[in-house]
PAZAPA-4460 file (N, C-alpha, C; in steps of 0.05 Angstrom, whole numbers, plus 32768, in hexadecimal, padded with zeros to 4 digits):
% residues 297
    n_x    n_y    n_z   ca_x   ca_y   ca_z    c_x    c_y    c_z   seq   type   mol
   8B1F   8161   69B7   8B30   816E   69C6   8B33   8187   69D1     1      M     A
   8B32   8194   69E5   8B34   81AD   69EE   8B45   81BB   69EE     2      Q     A
   8B49   81CD   69DF   8B5E   81DA   69D9   8B6C   81E0   69F5     3      L     A
   8B62   81F4   6A09   8B6C   81F1   6A1C   8B81   81E2   6A30     4      K     A
   8B70   81C3   6A29   8B81   81AB   6A2E   8BA0   81A4   6A27     5      N     A
   8B96   81AF   6A07   8BB4   81A1   69FE   8BC0   81B9   6A0A     6      I     A
   8BBC   81D4   6A0D   8BCD   81E9   6A10   8BDA   81E8   6A25     7      E     A
   8BC9   81DE   6A3F   8BD3   81D5   6A59   8BE9   81B4   6A55     8      A     A
   8BE5   81A5   6A48   8BFE   818E   6A40   8C11   819C   6A36     9      F     A
   8C15   81B1   6A24   8C2F   81BC   6A12   8C3B   81D0   6A2B    10      L     A
   8C2B   81D9   6A35   8C38   81F2   6A4A   8C4F   81DC   6A5C    11      K     A
   8C42   81CE   6A6C   8C4C   81B9   6A87   8C64   81A8   6A6E    12      I     A
   8C65   81A6   6A58   8C81   8199   6A50   8C98   81AC   6A4C    13      V     A
   8C8A   81C7   6A4A   8C97   81DE   6A40   8CA2   81E2   6A5E    14      E     A
   8C94   81E7   6A70   8CA4   81ED   6A87   8CAE   81DE   6AA2    15      K     A
   8CA1   81C5   6A9E   8CB3   81A7   6AA7   8C9B   81A4   6AC5    16      G     A
   8C8B   81B4   6AC5   8C7A   81AC   6AE5   8C5E   81B6   6ADB    17      S     A
   8C4A   81AD   6AF1   8C28   81B8   6AEF   8C30   81D7   6AF4    18      F     A
   8C39   81DE   6B10   8C39   81F1   6B17   8C42   8207   6B04    19      S     A
   8C56   8203   6AFD   8C6F   821A   6AEA   8C56   821E   6AD5    20      A     A
   8C45   8203   6AC4   8C3A   820C   6AB7   8C20   821C   6ABC    21      A     A
   8C19   8214   6ACF   8BFE   8224   6ADC   8C00   823D   6AE2    22      A     A
   8C19   8245   6AEB   8C1E   826A   6AED   8C28   8273   6AD0    23      D     A
   8C2E   8264   6AB9   8C34   8271   6AA6   8C19   8279   6A99    24      A     A
   8C03   8261   6A9A   8BEA   8262   6A90   8BDB   8275   6AA2    25      L     A
   8BDC   8283   6AB7   8BCA   828C   6AC8   8BB1   827E   6AD2    26      Y     A
   8BB9   8269   6AD5   8BA7   8256   6ADC   8BA7   824A   6AFF    27      I     A
   8B9A   823B   6B0C   8BA3   8234   6B28   8BB1   8210   6B1D    28      S     A
   8BBA   8208   6B2D   8BC7   81ED   6B2E   8BB4   81D9   6B29    29      Q     A
   8B9E   81D5   6B39   8B88   81C7   6B36   8B7D   81C6   6B1B    30      P     A
   8B7B   81DD   6B11   8B6C   81E3   6AF7   8B84   81D4   6AE0    31      T     A
   8B97   81D7   6AE0   8BA9   81CC   6ACD   8BA4   81B0   6ACE    32      I     A
   8BA8   81A8   6AE4   8BA5   8186   6AEC   8B8B   8178   6AE4    33      S     A
   8B72   818F   6AE7   8B5D   817D   6ADB   8B5E   8180   6ABC    34      V     A
   8B6C   8193   6AAD   8B74   8196   6A92   8B77   817E   6A85    35      R     A
   8B93   8175   6A93   8BA4   8161   6A8D   8B91   813F   6A8C    36      I     A
   8B8B   8143   6AA7   8B6B   8133   6AAB   8B5C   8121   6A93    37      Q     A
   8B54   813F   6A8C   8B39   8139   6A7D   8B4E   8131   6A5D    38      Q     A
   8B6B   8135   6A58   8B71   8135   6A3D   8B79   8118   6A3D    39      L     A
   8B7C   810E   6A58   8B88   80F2   6A5A   8B76   80DE   6A5D    40      E     A
   8B60   80E5   6A68   8B48   80DF   6A5F   8B3C   80D1   6A45    41      Q     A
   8B3B   80EC   6A37   8B34   80EA   6A1C   8B47   80DC   6A0D    42      Q     A
   8B64   80D9   6A11   8B75   80CA   6A05   8B79   80AB   6A10    43      L     A
   8B6A   80AE   6A25   8B70   8093   6A2D   8B89   808C   6A39    44      N     A
   8B9D   8096   6A42   8BB8   808F   6A46   8BC3   80A8   6A5E    45      T     A
   8BCE   80A2   6A6C   8BE1   80B7   6A7A   8BF4   80C2   6A6A    46      P     A
   8BFC   80D9   6A70   8C06   80E6   6A62   8C26   80F4   6A6E    47      L     A
   8C28   80F3   6A89   8C3B   8101   6A95   8C43   80E9   6AB3    48      F     A
   8C5A   80E7   6AB9   8C60   80E1   6ACD   8C74   80F1   6ADF    49      Q     A
   8C6F   80F1   6AFA   8C7A   80FC   6B09   8C95   80F7   6B0F    50      R     A
   8CB1   8108   6B14   8CC7   8101   6B1B   8CCA   8114   6B34    51      I     A
   8CD7   810A   6B49   8CE5   8117   6B67   8CCA   8126   6B69    52      N     A
   8CB8   811C   6B68   8CA1   812B   6B76   8C91   813E   6B69    53      G     A
   8CA4   8158   6B5B   8C93   8168   6B4D   8C9F   8169   6B30    54      R     A
   8CAF   8161   6B28   8CB4   8168   6B10   8CAE   814D   6AFF    55      K     A
   8CA3   8154   6AEA   8C95   8140   6AD8   8CA0   8137   6ABE    56      V     A
   8C9E   811D   6AA9   8CA8   811C   6A91   8C96   8112   6A89    57      E     A
   8C90   8108   6A70   8C7D   8104   6A5E   8C83   80E1   6A60    58      L     A
   8C68   80DA   6A62   8C67   80B7   6A59   8C6F   80B3   6A40    59      T     A
   8C6D   8093   6A36   8C79   8094   6A1C   8C66   809A   6A07    60      Q     A
   8C47   8098   6A14   8C2F   809B   6A03   8C30   80BD   6A00    61      A     A
   8C3E   80D3   6A17   8C3C   80E7   6A15   8C53   80F4   69F9    62      G     A
   8C65   80E6   6A06   8C7A   80EC   69E8   8C73   80E3   69D6    63      E     A
   8C5E   80D5   69C9   8C59   80C7   69B2   8C48   80E2   69A7    64      K     A
   8C34   80EC   69B9   8C1E   80FF   69B0   8C27   811E   69AF    65      I     A
   8C41   811A   69BD   8C43   813C   69B9   8C4C   814A   699F    66      F     A
   8C58   813F   6992   8C5F   814C   6976   8C42   8154   696C    67      P     A
   8C3A   8141   696A   8C20   8148   6959   8C0E   815E   696B    68      Y     A
   8C00   8160   6980   8BFA   8176   698F   8C06   8189   6991    69      L     A
   8C21   818F   698D   8C2F   81A8   698D   8C2A   81B0   6975    70      N     A
   8C2E   819C   6961   8C28   81AB   6949   8C0F   81B5   693E    71      E     A
   8BF7   81AA   694D   8BDF   81AF   6941   8BD6   81CD   6957    72      S     A
   8BE9   81C6   6964   8BDF   81E9   697C   8BED   81F8   6967    73      F     A
   8C04   81FE   6962   8C13   8212   6958   8C00   8215   693B    74      K     A
   8BF6   8201   6930   8BE8   820B   6913   8BCB   8211   691F    75      L     A
   8BC0   8212   6937   8BA4   8221   693E   8BB0   8238   6941    76      I     A
   8BC6   8246   6957   8BCD   8259   6956   8BDB   8273   693C    77      E     A
   8BE0   8259   692F   8BE6   826A   6916   8BD1   8274   6905    78      K     A
   8BB3   8260   6904   8BA1   8267   68F8   8B8D   8286   6900    79      A     A
   8B96   8280   691E   8B8A   8294   692D   8B99   82B1   6929    80      Y     A
   8BB8   82B8   6920   8BBE   82D0   691A   8BB9   82D1   6904    81      E     A
   8BB3   82C3   68EE   8BB0   82C8   68D2   8B96   82D5   68D2    82      E     A
   8B82   82CC   68E4   8B67   82DB   68E5   8B69   82F9   68EE    83      L     A
   8B7C   82F7   6906   8B7D   8315   6918   8B8E   832A   68FF    84      Q     A
   8B8D   8322   68E1   8BA0   8331   68CB   8B8B   833D   68BD    85      E     A
   8B69   8327   68C2   8B5A   8335   68B0   8B45   834A   68B8    86      I     A
   8B44   835E   68A8   8B2D   8370   68BB   8B0D   8369   68C7    87      P     A
   8B0E   8368   68DC   8AEF   8362   68E6   8AE0   836C   68F0    88      V     A
   8AC7   8368   68F8   8AB8   837D   6907   8AC1   8383   6920    89      Q     A
   8AB7   8398   6935   8AC2   839B   694D   8ABA   8387   6959    90      R     A
   8AC6   8381   6972   8ACC   8365   6983   8AC0   8374   699F    91      K     A
   8AB7   8362   69AD   8AAE   8360   69C8   8AB9   8358   69DB    92      K     A
   8AC6   835D   69F1   8AD2   834F   6A06   8AC1   835A   6A1D    93      L     A
   8AAB   8342   6A2F   8A92   834D   6A40   8A9E   834A   6A5E    94      R     A
   8AA1   8361   6A72   8AA9   8364   6A84   8A93   8367   6A9E    95      I     A
   8A94   8354   6AAD   8A85   8354   6AC0   8A8E   8358   6AE3    96      S     A
   8A8C   836C   6AF1   8A96   8375   6B05   8A83   8387   6B20    97      C     A
   8A8B   8384   6B3A   8A80   8391   6B4A   8A81   83AB   6B4C    98      P     A
   8A73   83BB   6B55   8A67   83DA   6B54   8A7D   83E6   6B5C    99      N     A
   8A87   83E6   6B6A   8AA4   83FB   6B7A   8AB9   83F7   6B5D   100      H     A
   8ABF   83E3   6B56   8AD0   83D9   6B41   8AC5   83F0   6B23   101      M     A
   8AB4   83E9   6B1F   8AA9   83F6   6B08   8AAC   841B   6B0C   102      G     A
   8AB0   8422   6B23   8AB4   843A   6B29   8AD7   8444   6B28   103      V     A
   8ADD   8436   6B3B   8AFE   8438   6B4D   8B0E   8429   6B38   104      E     A
   8B0F   8412   6B22   8B25   8406   6B17   8B1C   8402   6AF8   105      I     A
   8B05   8402   6AEB   8AFC   83FA   6AD9   8B05   840E   6AC8   106      M     A
   8AFE   842A   6ACC   8B0B   8440   6AB8   8B28   843D   6AB4   107      P     A
   8B31   843C   6AC0   8B51   8435   6ABA   8B5B   8417   6AAC   108      E     A
   8B50   83FF   6AAE   8B51   83F0   6AA5   8B44   83EC   6A88   109      V     A
   8B34   8402   6A84   8B20   83FE   6A65   8B36   8419   6A5A   110      L     A
   8B43   842B   6A62   8B56   8432   6A57   8B70   8425   6A45   111      K     A
   8B79   8419   6A5A   8B89   8406   6A49   8B7F   83F4   6A36   112      V     A
   8B6E   83EA   6A37   8B62   83D4   6A21   8B5B   83E6   6A0B   113      L     A
   8B4C   83FE   6A10   8B41   840C   69FA   8B5E   8411   69EA   114      Y     A
   8B6D   8414   69F6   8B8C   8424   69E4   8B99   8406   69DB   115      E     A
   8B9C   83EC   69EA   8BA9   83D8   69DC   8B91   83C8   69C7   116      C     A
   8B74   83CF   69CC   8B66   83C5   69B9   8B4B   83CA   69AB   117      Y     A
   8B5A   83E1   699E   8B3F   83F3   6993   8B2E   83E1   6984   118      P     A
   8B2D   83D2   697A   8B1A   83BE   696D   8B0B   83B6   697C   119      N     A
   8B06   83B4   6997   8AFA   83AA   69AC   8AE7   83BE   69B5   120      F     A
   8AD4   83B3   69C2   8ABE   83C2   69CE   8ABE   83B3   69F0   121      E     A
   8ABC   83BD   69FF   8ABD   83B1   6A18   8AA2   83BA   6A29   122      F     A
   8A8F   83B3   6A26   8A76   83B4   6A3C   8A7B   83B0   6A57   123      P     A
   8A6A   83BD   6A6B   8A78   83B4   6A85   8A5E   83AD   6A96   124      V     A
   8A59   8396   6A9E   8A45   8393   6AB3   8A4C   8397   6AD1   125      K     A
   8A35   83A0   6ADC   8A3E   839F   6AFE   8A34   838E   6B11   126      I     A
   8A3A   8378   6B13   8A30   8366   6B2C   8A3B   8360   6B3F   127      N     A
   8A31   834F   6B4E   8A47   8347   6B6A   8A4F   832C   6B5E   128      P     A
   8A64   8329   6B75   8A73   8312   6B65   8A66   82F5   6B5C   129      T     A
   8A53   82EC   6B6E   8A49   82D5   6B63   8A3A   82D2   6B45   130      D     A
   8A34   82E9   6B41   8A22   82F4   6B22   8A39   82F5   6B15   131      L     A
   8A52   82FB   6B18   8A6C   82FE   6B09   8A72   82E2   6AFF   132      V     A
   8A71   82D1   6B17   8A7B   82B8   6B14   8A69   82AD   6AFD   133      V     A
   8A4D   82AB   6B04   8A3D   82A5   6AF2   8A3A   82AE   6AD3   134      K     A
   8A40   82CB   6ACD   8A42   82CF   6AAF   8A58   82BF   6AA8   135      D     A
   8A76   82BF   6AB5   8A8E   82B3   6AAA   8A7D   8297   6AA9   136      I     A
   8A79   8282   6AB5   8A73   8269   6AAE   8A5B   825F   6A95   137      R     A
   8A4F   827E   6A95   8A2F   827A   6A83   8A3F   8282   6A65   138      C     A
   8A57   828F   6A61   8A5E   82A2   6A4C   8A4B   82B5   6A46   139      D     A
   8A45   82C4   6A5D   8A3C   82DB   6A5C   8A4E   82F7   6A5E   140      E     A
   8A67   82EB   6A68   8A7C   82FC   6A6E   8A99   82F2   6A6D   141      A     A
   8AA7   8303   6A5F   8AC9   82F3   6A58   8AD5   82FB   6A74   142      D     A
   8AD4   830D   6A7E   8AE8   8318   6A94   8AD8   8323   6AA2   143      V     A
   8ADC   8317   6AC7   8AD6   8321   6ADA   8AE3   832E   6AEF   144      G     A
   8AD6   833C   6AFE   8AEC   8343   6B1C   8ADB   8336   6B30   145      F     A
   8AE7   832B   6B46   8AD3   8321   6B55   8AE7   831E   6B70   146      G     A
   8ADA   831F   6B8D   8AE1   8318   6BA8   8AD7   82FC   6BAB   147      Y     A
   8AF2   82ED   6BA8   8AF0   82CE   6BA9   8AFB   82C2   6BCB   148      I     A
   8AEA   82B8   6BD8   8AF9   82AD   6BEA   8AFF   8295   6BF0   149      Q     A
   8AFD   8285   6BE3   8B02   8265   6BDC   8B0C   825C   6BC1   150      V     A
   8B27   825D   6BBA   8B26   825C   6B9C   8B22   823C   6B8F   151      E     A
   8B23   822A   6BA8   8B16   8212   6B99   8B0A   820A   6B8F   152      E     A
   8AF4   8220   6B9C   8AD6   821D   6B8E   8ACD   8224   6B74   153      N     A
   8AEB   8230   6B65   8AE4   823B   6B49   8AF9   8233   6B34   154      Y     A
   8B00   820F   6B3E   8B18   8207   6B2D   8B0C   8207   6B0F   155      S     A
   8AF6   820D   6B0D   8AEA   820A   6AEA   8AE9   8223   6ADF   156      D     A
   8AFC   823D   6AE8   8B02   8251   6ADF   8B18   825D   6AE5   157      I     A
   8B22   826D   6ACB   8B3E   8273   6AD0   8B44   8290   6AE9   158      C     A
   8B4A   828C   6AF7   8B51   82A4   6B0B   8B69   82AB   6B13   159      M     A
   8B6B   82C8   6B1C   8B85   82CF   6B1E   8B83   82E2   6B33   160      I     A
   8B8F   82E2   6B4B   8B8D   82F0   6B63   8B9A   8307   6B5F   161      K     A
   8B8C   8320   6B57   8B98   833C   6B54   8BA9   8351   6B70   162      I     A
   8B94   834E   6B7F   8B9D   835D   6B9C   8B8E   834C   6BB1   163      A     A
   8B9A   835D   6BCF   8B8C   8358   6BEC   8B80   8370   6BEA   164      N     A
   8B6D   8378   6BE4   8B67   8396   6BF2   8B5B   839D   6C0D   165      E     A
   8B68   83AE   6C13   8B67   83B8   6C31   8B47   83BF   6C3E   166      Q     A
   8B3B   83B7   6C50   8B26   83C2   6C59   8B28   83CF   6C6F   167      N     A
   8B23   83F1   6C66   8B2B   83FF   6C7E   8B09   8412   6C8C   168      I     A
   8B17   841D   6CA4   8AF7   8429   6CAD   8AF7   8446   6CA4   169      L     A
   8AF0   845B   6CA1   8AE7   8470   6C93   8AD4   8480   6C9F   170      V     A
   8AD8   8492   6C9E   8AC5   84B0   6CAC   8ACC   84C9   6C99   171      C     A
   8ABE   84DC   6CAB   8AC2   84F5   6C9E   8ADD   8503   6CB7   172      A     A
   8AE4   851E   6CA9   8AFA   8527   6CB1   8AF7   8531   6CD1   173      P     A
   8ADB   853A   6CDA   8AD4   8546   6CED   8AC3   8531   6D00   174      D     A
   8ACA   8519   6CFE   8AB8   8504   6D09   8AC4   8504   6D28   175      H     A
   8AB9   8501   6D3F   8AC6   84FB   6D57   8ADA   84E5   6D5E   176      P     A
   8AD4   84D6   6D4D   8AE5   84BA   6D47   8B02   84C4   6D40   177      L     A
   8B09   84D4   6D32   8B25   84E1   6D29   8B35   84E5   6D44   178      T     A
   8B26   84EF   6D58   8B3B   84F4   6D68   8B45   84D9   6D81   179      Q     A
   8B44   84C8   6D73   8B4A   84B1   6D83   8B64   84A2   6D79   180      L     A
   8B74   84A8   6D82   8B8F   8495   6D76   8B8F   847B   6D65   181      E     A
   8B77   8467   6D72   8B72   8451   6D68   8B5A   8449   6D77   182      K     A
   8B48   843F   6D64   8B2F   8434   6D5F   8B29   841B   6D66   183      V     A
   8B21   8417   6D83   8B16   83FD   6D81   8AF3   83F5   6D7D   184      V     A
   8AED   83D8   6D7B   8AD8   83D3   6D76   8ABE   83E7   6D8A   185      P     A
   8AC5   83E2   6DA1   8AB4   83F3   6DB5   8AB0   8410   6DB1   186      S     A
   8ABA   8415   6DA3   8ABC   8436   6D9F   8AAC   843C   6D89   187      D     A
   8AA4   8428   6D77   8A90   8426   6D65   8A6F   8423   6D6D   188      L     A
   8A68   8421   6D8B   8A52   8420   6D9A   8A3B   843A   6D8F   189      S     A
   8A25   843A   6D8A   8A19   844C   6D85   8A22   845E   6D6C   190      N     A
   8A31   8459   6D5F   8A3B   8462   6D40   8A25   8455   6D2B   191      Q     A
   8A22   846B   6D17   8A18   845E   6CFE   8A2B   8456   6CEA   192      R     A
   8A28   8440   6CEA   8A42   842D   6CD5   8A2C   8426   6CBF   193      I     A
   8A32   8437   6CA6   8A2C   8432   6C8A   8A37   841B   6C7F   194      I     A
   8A25   8408   6C75   8A31   83EE   6C64   8A28   83F6   6C4F   195      V     A
   8A36   83E8   6C3F   8A34   83DA   6C20   8A1E   83C5   6C1C   196      Y     A
   8A15   83C4   6C04   8A03   83AB   6C00   8A04   8392   6C14   197      N     A
   89FE   837E   6C21   8A02   836F   6C30   8A0A   8355   6C25   198      R     A
   8A00   8354   6C0B   8A06   8340   6BF7   8A26   8343   6BF2   199      E     A
   8A2E   8359   6C00   8A53   835B   6BF1   8A5C   8354   6C03   200      F     A
   8A73   8342   6BFA   8A87   832B   6C0F   8A91   833D   6C24   201      Y     A
   8A97   8356   6C1E   8AAB   836E   6C2C   8A93   8371   6C3F   202      A     A
   8A82   8377   6C3B   8A65   837B   6C49   8A65   836C   6C61   203      T     A
   8A63   834D   6C5B   8A52   8335   6C66   8A77   8335   6C7E   204      Q     A
   8A8E   833E   6C73   8AA0   833A   6C84   8AAB   834E   6C9F   205      M     A
   8A9A   836B   6C94   8A9D   837C   6CA9   8A89   836F   6CC8   206      V     A
   8A74   836D   6CB6   8A56   8360   6CCA   8A69   8344   6CD7   207      E     A
   8A77   833A   6CD5   8A7E   8329   6CDE   8A94   8333   6CF6   208      Q     A
   8AA2   833F   6CEF   8AB3   834D   6CFD   8AAE   8359   6D17   209      F     A
   8A9A   8369   6D0B   8A8B   8379   6D25   8A7A   8361   6D3B   210      L     A
   8A6E   834F   6D2E   8A61   8336   6D3B   8A7B   832E   6D4E   211      E     A
   8A8D   8325   6D43   8AA7   8319   6D54   8AAE   8325   6D66   212      K     A
   8AAD   833F   6D6B   8AB5   8355   6D7E   8A9F   835C   6D8A   213      N     A
   8A89   834D   6D8D   8A71   8356   6D99   8A64   8376   6DA2   214      Q     A
   8A63   8383   6D85   8A5C   8397   6D83   8A3C   839A   6D7D   215      L     A
   8A32   839D   6D83   8A14   83A0   6D86   8A08   83B7   6D7C   216      K     A
   8A0D   83C8   6D91   89FD   83E3   6D98   8A06   83F4   6D83   217      D     A
   8A09   83F4   6D65   8A06   840C   6D55   89F4   8409   6D46   218      Y     A
   89F6   841E   6D2E   89E0   8420   6D21   89E5   8423   6D00   219      K     A
   89D9   840E   6CF7   89E1   83FF   6CD5   89D5   840C   6CC4   220      E     A
   89DF   8417   6CB1   89D2   8420   6C93   89D9   8410   6C84   221      V     A
   89CC   8405   6C6E   89D2   83F7   6C5A   89CF   8409   6C3E   222      E     A
   89DF   840E   6C24   89DD   841A   6C19   89E8   8410   6C06   223      I     A
   89D7   840A   6BE6   89E6   83F9   6BD6   89ED   840A   6BBF   224      S     A
   89F6   8426   6BC3   8A07   8438   6BB1   8A1E   8443   6BB6   225      N     A
   8A39   843A   6BB4   8A50   8448   6BBA   8A53   8465   6BBA   226      I     A
   8A49   846B   6BB0   8A50   8495   6BA5   8A3B   8494   6BC1   227      G     A
   8A26   8496   6BC0   8A12   849D   6BD4   8A21   8496   6BF4   228      W     A
   8A2A   847D   6BF2   8A35   8473   6C0B   8A48   8482   6C13   229      L     A
   8A5F   848A   6C00   8A77   849D   6C08   8A6C   84BE   6C13   230      K     A
   8A53   84C0   6C06   8A4C   84DD   6C02   8A46   84E4   6C2B   231      M     A
   8A39   84CC   6C2D   8A24   84D3   6C4A   8A3E   84C1   6C5D   232      M     A
   8A5D   84C0   6C57   8A70   84BC   6C6D   8A7E   84DA   6C67   233      V     A
   8A7C   84E8   6C51   8A89   8501   6C50   8A79   8517   6C5D   234      R     A
   8A62   8510   6C60   8A55   8528   6C6D   8A49   8522   6C89   235      K     A
   8A5F   8511   6C94   8A5F   8505   6CB1   8A3D   84F4   6CBD   236      G     A
   8A38   84E9   6CAB   8A1C   84DE   6CAE   8A1E   84BC   6CB9   237      M     A
   8A35   84B3   6CBD   8A42   849B   6CC3   8A5C   8498   6CBA   238      G     A
   8A60   847F   6CC6   8A86   846F   6CC3   8A7C   8459   6CAE   239      I     A
   8A94   8450   6CA6   8A8D   8437   6C93   8AA4   8429   6C8B   240      A     A
   8AA6   840E   6C8B   8AB7   8400   6C83   8ABA   8400   6C62   241      F     A
   8AD0   83FD   6C5C   8ACA   8404   6C3B   8AEF   83FC   6C35   242      L     A
   8AEF   83EA   6C1C   8B04   83E8   6C12   8B16   8402   6C07   243      Q     A
   8B2D   83FD   6C12   8B40   8416   6C09   8B41   8428   6BE9   244      E     A
   8B3F   8419   6BDB   8B3C   8420   6BC1   8B27   842A   6BBE   245      V     A
   8B0F   842B   6BCB   8AF5   8436   6BC6   8AF8   8452   6BCF   246      I     A
   8B00   8459   6BE1   8B05   8473   6BEA   8B20   847D   6BE5   247      V     A
   8B32   847B   6BD4   8B4D   8482   6BCE   8B4A   84A2   6BC8   248      R     A
   8B38   84A8   6BB6   8B3B   84C6   6BB1   8B31   84D7   6BC0   249      E     A
   8B1A   84CD   6BD8   8B13   84D5   6BF1   8B2F   84E6   6C09   250      E     A
   8B37   84C8   6C0D   8B4F   84C3   6C18   8B65   84D9   6C14   251      L     A
   8B6A   84D6   6BF9   8B7D   84EE   6BEA   8B76   850A   6BEC   252      N     A
   8B62   8511   6BED   8B57   852D   6BED   8B4D   8532   6C09   253      N     A
   8B4D   8523   6C1B   8B47   852A   6C35   8B2B   8532   6C41   254      G     A
   8B14   8520   6C2F   8AFF   852E   6C35   8AED   850E   6C3E   255      T     A
   8AFA   84FA   6C45   8AFA   84E5   6C4C   8B14   84DA   6C5F   256      I     A
   8B15   84D5   6C79   8B32   84D1   6C8A   8B2E   84AB   6C98   257      V     A
   8B41   84A2   6C92   8B44   8481   6CA0   8B45   8489   6CB7   258      K     A
   8B37   8472   6CC9   8B3C   8472   6CE4   8B53   845D   6CF0   259      L     A
   8B62   845E   6CFA   8B79   844B   6D05   8B6C   8434   6D16   260      N     A
   8B64   8421   6D0E   8B56   8402   6D1A   8B6B   83F4   6D27   261      L     A
   8B5F   83ED   6D42   8B75   83E0   6D56   8B79   83BF   6D4A   262      R     A
   8B5F   83BE   6D3F   8B5A   83A1   6D36   8B54   83A6   6D14   263      K     A
   8B62   8399   6D09   8B61   83A1   6CEA   8B49   8385   6CE1   264      S     A
   8B44   838E   6CC7   8B2E   837A   6CBC   8B41   8374   6CA6   265      L     A
   8B3A   8354   6CAA   8B4F   8345   6C8B   8B51   8355   6C76   266      P     A
   8B5B   834E   6C60   8B57   8356   6C44   8B48   834C   6C39   267      P     A
   8B3E   8359   6C21   8B2C   834A   6C0E   8B37   833E   6BF7   268      T     A
   8B39   8323   6BED   8B44   8320   6BDA   8B39   8322   6BC1   269      P     A
   8B43   832F   6BAD   8B3C   8332   6B8C   8B3F   8327   6B80   270      I     A
   8B34   8322   6B68   8B3E   830B   6B51   8B33   8312   6B37   271      Y     A
   8B3F   830A   6B27   8B34   830E   6B07   8B30   82F7   6AFE   272      L     A
   8B19   82F4   6AF1   8B0D   82DC   6AE6   8B09   82DA   6ACB   273      L     A
   8B11   82CD   6ABF   8B18   82C3   6AA1   8B00   82B2   6A93   274      F     A
   8AF3   82B6   6A82   8AE4   829F   6A71   8AFE   828C   6A5A   275      H     A
   8AFE   8278   6A59   8B10   8267   6A43   8B14   8276   6A26   276      S     A
   8B06   8284   6A18   8B07   828B   6A07   8B12   82AC   6A08   277      S     A
   8B20   82B7   6A1F   8B32   82CD   6A1B   8B4E   82CC   6A10   278      V     A
   8B50   82D5   69FE   8B6E   82D7   69F0   8B83   82D7   6A04   279      D     A
   8B9B   82CF   6A04   8BAE   82CD   6A1C   8BB8   82E4   6A1F   280      Q     A
   8BBC   82F2   6A01   8BCA   8312   6A03   8BB3   8323   6A15   281      K     A
   8BA3   8326   6A0F   8B89   8334   6A19   8B8E   832D   6A3A   282      M     A
   8B8B   8310   6A46   8B8C   8310   6A5C   8BAC   831C   6A67   283      K     A
   8BC0   831F   6A5F   8BD4   8326   6A6A   8BD0   833C   6A6F   284      D     A
   8BC6   8351   6A5B   8BC3   836F   6A5A   8BAE   8370   6A74   285      T     A
   8B99   8366   6A75   8B89   836B   6A8A   8B91   836D   6AA4   286      I     A
   8BA4   834F   6AAD   8BB0   834C   6AC2   8BC2   835B   6AD0   287      I     A
   8BCF   8362   6ABB   8BE8   8371   6AC1   8BDD   838B   6AC4   288      E     A
   8BCD   8396   6ABB   8BBF   83B5   6AC0   8BB3   83B0   6AD7   289      T     A
   8BA4   839D   6ADE   8B98   839B   6AF8   8BA5   839E   6B0E   290      S     A
   8BBA   8393   6B15   8BCF   838C   6B23   8BDC   83A3   6B2B   291      K     A
   8BE1   83AF   6B13   8BED   83D1   6B16   8BE3   83D7   6B1E   292      N     A
   8BC3   83E8   6B1E   8BB1   83F7   6B22   8BAB   83ED   6B43   293      L     A
   8BA8   83D3   6B50   8BA6   83D0   6B6A   8BC2   83DB   6B7A   294      F     A
   8BD6   83D4   6B6B   8BEF   83D5   6B7C   8BF4   83F5   6B84   295      S     A
   8BEC   8406   6B77   8BE9   841E   6B7A   8BDE   8423   6B97   296      K     A
   8BCC   8414   6B9A   8BB8   841A   6BB9   8BBC   8409   6BCC   297      Y     A
***
């Protein structure tokens, strides 16, 4: 039996519903349902029955097996706690994230992790979201940040939505577009639009936005380095659609300004992804820290 399936079973008994248990474990409801299905298949018997649609109670078989699974899980947790008291070699928590998060978000996350877990190392790999997901699935990363469009496609991964990041249009303070009270797509004709790597989800969304608004007469420059891209905007070499968190410092010091779009772009959903081996307390620390960071923006 997989420990995560037993944990799901016990949490449902404690909370009284699949949805409440899923929230407590920071997983989606489809994920917790799959874990119970796997456990029931292994035991060859249903463990829960529904009451009034949402609430659930144990079947006779579930009642019978509950004390054994509960005691076993407690013993395993106790064994883990005992091991934590023994001095061990430094451990690693491997992190995989997109480029701009490595610059804007990861330093603050790492600062908290260093303070809370001094015996851990936290190597960081910079990857686009598809490779972040692959790293988690292949046990090459323990924690990942990613831009996930359809959550249902990742039911095998523990995912927590931490933010809906705003996408804004920015330029240099002396750019002619700053004279406009509201910018409409037609105002961008013949402008040089600097875009980040086309494999990036937000970049694809920008191009769809421009295409939907029938904007074709513009010059596009693709840059795969966030620092270089922002430098070009600061020097008035073009305008760019970027997530607000990427240019927060420049917006605060006035070296880059935000243009008021009449038609705004949809936000970009940002998720945390966890390998099943990550300790729950460490998960909670990373989730809370990340949500607090994005809420500042």
